[in-house]
N, C-alpha and C positions, 0 to 999 in steps of 0.2 A: 889602103887604109889612109882617109883623109886627115892631113896635119892641121891643126887648128892651134894659132897663138892667141892668147887673149890678154891685152893691155889692160891695166887696172883690174887685176885678177883677185885682189883682195877686197874690192869694194862690195857694196851690197848686191849689185847684179853680178857683178864679175865671179863672186864665190859661188853663186848658184850655177852660173854658166860653166865653171870647172867641174862642179859636181854633177851637173847632169849630163854633160858630154863624156865625162870618164865613167858613167855608168854603162855607157854603150861603148863595147870594146871596138866597134868600128872605127872610133875617132882616136887619134893620137893628139893629146892636149898638152900645151905647153904654156903654163901660166907666167905671166910676167907683172912683176911688180914695178912701182915707180922707180925703185933703185935699179932694177934691171934695164929698164927701157923708158927712160923719159921723153915723151912725145914731143917736147918743147926742143929737143936736140936732134935735129935732122940726121947728122952723120950717126950718132949712136943707135938711133931707130932702124936706120937703113943695114947698119952692120949686123944687128942682132936679127933681124928679119932675113937677111941674106944668109946668115949661119944657119937658122932654123928650117929655111925652105917650106914654108907652110903653104897649104892651098887657101886657106882662109884666115885672115886676121880680124878678130872682133877688137874694137877700139872702144873700151868703157871707160878710159882715162877722160876726167872732166873736172873743171872747177864748178862746183854745184851749189856754193852758197850763194843764193840769189841776191840778197841784199848786199853782200860783200861785192858782188860784181858792180855794182852801182858806183862803188868807190874805188874799185881796182879794175876797171875796164881793160887796161893792158895786159893785166894777169888773165882775165877772161878770155880775151882774143888770142892770147900767146897760147893757152891750153885747148881752148874748145874749137878754135878756127885754124890758127897757123899749126898747132899740134896736130889736129886732124889732117891737115894738108901734108905735113910731114910723113904721117903713117900712110896715107894715101899714095904719096910719091913711091915710098919704100915698097909698097904692095905692088905698084906698076912694075919697079924694078924687078921684083921676085916673082911676078906672074901670079900673085895672090889676089884673091877677091878681098876687097876693103868692106869690111862691115862696120858701119858707125852707128853708135847708140845715140841718138837724139831725144827731142823732149816735146811734150805738149805744149811748152811755153813759146813755141815757134808761131803760135796763133794769137789772135788779139782779143779772143773771148767774146766777140760780139754776136757769133752765131748762136741760134736758139737750140740747136740739137748738137749733137757729137760730131766732131770733126773726123772727115775721111781723108785718105790720101791725097784726093784730088782738090782738096780745098787750098786756096791760096795762103801762103804763110804771111804774118803780118806782126812781127814780134813787138811787144810794147815795153820790154825791159832789157837791160843789156845782156843779160844771161841767155834770154831767148835769141836776140840778136847775134850772139857769138856763137850760139849752136846753129842757127840757120846758116851763118857765114860759113861754118864747118861743113854743113850739107853741101853747100853750092861748092867748096873747095874740093871734097871727096868727089863730087861728080866730075868736076873738072880734071882731076888728077889721075883718078884711077880708071882704067879700061873696064874693069869689073867691079861694080859697087852695089851694097846692099844698105839701105838706111831704114833702121828701126827705131821707131819713136815710142817711147813709153812714158807713163804718167803715173805720178802720185804713188812712187814705189814704197813698198814695205817688204821688208825681209828678214832673216835671221841674223844676218851681219849688222845690219842697221846701216845708215849712210855715215860713213866715217867722216866726210866733210862737214856733217851737219850736227854731229854728237848724238846719233841715234835717230830712230824713226818715230814718225807721228804717234803711232799706235802705243808704243812702249813708253813715251813720254806721258801720254794721256793715263795709261794705266798706272805708272808710277805715281803720278799726282793723286789719282784717287785714292791709292792706298795710304797715301800720306795725310789724306783728308783735306787736300787743298781744294779750293774753289776751282771749279772748271768753266771756263768761258770760251766757247769756240765760234767761229765764224760759221754761218749758216746760209750765206748767199753767194759763196763761190762753189760752182758745180764742178766735179772732178770725176776720173775714172780710177778708183784706187786699184792698184796693180800689185798682185804678189810676185815677187821677183822669181819664184821657182816657176810660175806659170809663164811669165815672159821668157825665162831661160828655155822653156820647153818649146815655145814658138820660134826662136831663134835656131834650136836644134832642127826643128821641122824645116825651116826655110833653107839651112845648110843641106839637109838631105835632098831637098827637092831642087837644089841649085838655083834658088830663086834670086832675083836682082831688081833693083827698083826701090821703091819706098812702100813700107809696110808698117801700119799701126799695130803694136801689140800690147793692148790693154786689156784687163779683165771685162767682162760684159756688165752693162749697166751703168748708171751714173747716182750720184749722191751729192750732199755737201759734207764739208769737213764735220759739221756738228752731227749729220747722220752717221759718219763712219766712227766718231767718237762714241756715239751712243751705242751703236752696234757692237763695239769693241767691248765696252763695259758690261753689255747685257751678256755675250757670249762668256765673258771672264766672270760671270757671277758677282760683279761688283755694284753695290747699291751707292750710286753718286749720281747727283743731278749735274747736268751740262746745260749751262744757260747759253741760249743761242743769241748770237751778236752779229751785227752787221761788220762787214770788212773794214768799214770807214772807222770803226772803234779801235782797230789796231794799225794805226798809220805805220807804214813801213818804207823804206828807202826806195824799193822796187815795186812798181805797179804789178798787180796780179791779173790775169785774165778772169773775168767774171764766169767764164765757162771755157774750161781747157778739158773737157771729156772728150776721149778718142774713141773711134770705131773704125774697124777695118772694113772696107768694101771690096778687098779682095777675096776671091774664092777660098784659097787655101787657109786664110787665117779670118774669115768672116765671123761677125760677133756671134753667129748662133754655134760656132765651134769653141767659143771661149767661155770658161766657166765664169758665171756671175761673180762680182766682186764680193757679194756676202758669202757665198760658198768658199771663195778663196781665203776670206778672213777666217771663217771657221776652221778651215784646215791649218792655217799659219797658227791659231792660238791653241786649237785642240788637237790636231793631228788624227790620223786615221785610227788611233787606239782609243781615242775620246778622252786621253789623258793631256793636260795642257803640258807644252813644251817648258823646259826649264827656265828659258830666257823670260818668257812672259809671265810666270807665276812663281 
């Protein structure tokens, strides 16, 4: 039975990874919170992983507040780069495969189509740079490694570091009757954390290594995502499209950060479309909205 340790297990993706893997009795899952394994403390992480003796360590721990990373690059690199290195070295010592969760923001957004694994990274903000540094350090430190890049995540737990996810924010504002203005010139790959977790499980089962993009199929703008969420929720609200320049932020965003996998195992044809994923997130298989959303 493969043993899997998950750092950052209470976050948006980590929560679904724990649930998806625990549903399969072939996996023995050990969730690790920040308090139990702080990736910035090398000795602590090494001791915890040595005690668990896992076959795989999935590192979901990250400093994800993109704008705050511009003001706190030391924290961003301490967690996303040095922290990833600490985990990778602990994995090497324990003989475990290091699975590092990375981001679409390692790309600069100049490509006109979705990014695939072979495209050259070129981050344009501190967050993306810190995550790319983490990728390189994992590859350098761990004999066996798997880097899974995800994009524009939404899930039932919400992003703890961001105070919730985009979809829930839009629906809450619409219910309060607030005006909705959403960027319509940044192209993304909205990804349901449950689907991303399923891809990671598939990769572990197949013993895959290297870099894999785990995003739902298709691309859209943030405006299109917001409108689709409102339509599925049955909320009558107008979303005004605005250019990204109307919302000046400390961190530059890629104009296009859509991801697609060119690998056979997780090719785009095998991944559910983002609209289908959004429908399952909001409505569920029974057609009844989840309590969190409505």
